[in-house]
N, C-alpha and C positions, 0 to 999 in steps of 0.2 A: 636581349632577353637574359643574359647572364649577369646583368647589373642589378637584378632584384636582390633585395636584402632578405635573408632567410627569416629572421624574426619578424620584421616589419611588414613584409609582403607575402610570405608563405605561411608561416605559423599562424598569423592572425586569421587567415582564411579557414584554417582547419580547427583550431582550438577556440570554439565558440560555445556559448551556453546551450545551444541546441544539440551539441555533440556530447558535452560532458557537464557534470555538475560543477558549480563554481569553485568548490574546494579543490577539486582535481585540476581545474584550470589554473588556479592560483599557485598550486604546488608545481605544476609543469612550467609555469612562467618563471618561478624562482630557479628551477633547475636549468632552464634555457638561458636565463640571464647569466648564471655562473658559467655555463658552457661557453657563451659568447666571449666572456672575459678570458677564460682559460684557453680556448682554441683560436680565438681571434678570426672568426669566419664572417664577420660583418663586412658588408660592401662599403661601409663608411669607415675607412681607415684600417681595415683588415684585409684578409684574402679569402674570398668565397671558397676557394679550393680547399681551405682548411676544414671545410664542412666534412670532407671525406674522413679526416682523422677523428672528428667528433662522432660521426655515424658508426665508426668501427670501434668505439670506445665503450668501456663499462658505463660511462656517463649517459650514453644514449640508451643502453639497456635499462638504466634506472628510470629514464623518461618513459620507456615502453611500459614498465611496471606500473607507473602512475596513470598513464593515459589508456592503456590497454592495446592489444594487438590490432583491433579494428581501426582505431584512431591513428595509431602509428602507421598502419598501411596507407591510410588516407594522406598522412603527412608525406610519406615516401612517394606516393602518386603525385602529389603536388610538387615535390622536388624534381621528379622525373619530367613533369610537364613544364617546369619553370626554368630549368637550367639547360644550357646548350653544351656545357662541358661534358665530353664523353665519359670521363672518369667519375664525375659526380653522378651522372645518370646511371652508369654501370653499378656503382656502389648502392644506389637506391634500389635498383632492380634485384641485386643480390640479396639485400636485406629483406625485401618483400618476399622473396622465395624462402628465406630462412623463417620468417614469421609465419608463412603459410604452412611450412613443415611443422613448426611448433604447434600451431592450431590443430593440424591433423593429428599430431601425436597426442595432444590433450584430449581430443575427441575420442580417439581409440582407447586411451587410458580411462576416460570417464565411462565408456561402455564396459570396460573390463571390471571396473569397480562395482558397477551395478550387478554384473554376473557373479562376482565373488560374494556379495552380500546375500 
């Protein structure tokens, strides 16, 4: 199961036109292509374990800003389901919790803004 390639087997299941508009998909693919070259997490000639470094980087945050927290959470779910490496799975879980906290914070702040106006 850990032989799956992140971009070719996991990302393609999550980043599809039914989930995002084509412009965001195209931007996300550009960012992911650069990340694959930079972090070398490909199963084809790289090391999938390098995905941990990418997920903990500002480059992943940039991807989240493009695809949104809902789609990013789905991507992290897919990582968690697809990899057997405990460190990769743990990193995905940790980031999902952080995204959940970010969403909860935004919901609270959004309600506060309504009260202030």
